[in-house]
C-alpha positions as CSV (number, residue, x, y, z in Angstrom):
1,X,0.0,0.0,0.0
2,X,2.8,2.4,0.8
3,X,4.4,1.8,-2.6
4,X,1.2,2.6,-4.3
5,X,0.7,5.9,-2.5
6,X,4.3,6.9,-3.1
7,X,4.0,6.3,-6.8
8,X,0.7,8.2,-6.9
9,X,2.4,11.2,-5.2
10,X,5.2,11.1,-7.8
11,X,2.7,10.9,-10.6
12,X,0.8,13.9,-9.1
13,X,4.0,15.9,-9.0
14,X,4.9,15.1,-12.6
15,X,1.4,15.5,-14.1
16,X,0.0,18.4,-12.0
17,X,2.8,20.3,-10.4
18,X,5.1,20.3,-13.4
19,X,2.1,20.8,-15.8
20,X,2.9,17.7,-17.9
21,X,-0.8,17.0,-18.2
22,X,-1.5,20.3,-19.9
23,X,1.6,20.2,-22.1
24,X,1.2,19.8,-25.8
25,X,4.3,17.6,-26.2
26,X,4.2,14.9,-28.8
27,X,4.1,11.3,-27.5
28,X,7.8,10.7,-28.5
29,X,8.8,13.7,-26.4
30,X,6.9,12.5,-23.3
31,X,9.6,10.1,-22.3
32,X,12.2,12.9,-22.4
33,X,10.0,15.3,-20.4
34,X,9.0,12.6,-17.9
35,X,12.7,12.0,-17.3
36,X,13.4,15.7,-16.8
37,X,10.5,16.1,-14.4
38,X,11.4,12.9,-12.5
39,X,14.9,14.3,-12.0
40,X,13.3,17.5,-10.7
41,X,11.1,15.6,-8.3
42,X,14.2,14.0,-6.8
43,X,16.2,17.3,-6.7
44,X,13.5,19.3,-4.9
45,X,14.1,17.7,-1.5
46,X,17.8,17.9,-1.9
47,X,17.6,21.6,-2.6
48,X,15.3,22.2,0.3
49,X,17.6,20.3,2.6
50,X,20.8,22.2,1.5
51,X,18.9,25.5,1.9
52,X,17.9,24.6,5.4
53,X,21.6,24.1,6.3
54,X,22.6,27.5,5.3
């Protein structure tokens, strides 16, 4: 159950927070943009953590 909710949170971040759902990217570009947004999802907590140390 925890894995499912975690994946749904990641999908929400990619589709809603990074506006992937409203983008007009072609289907072949979706994999590229999904990779970019997935990287951003992982970098957000690191940036917040390093900013809290300063």
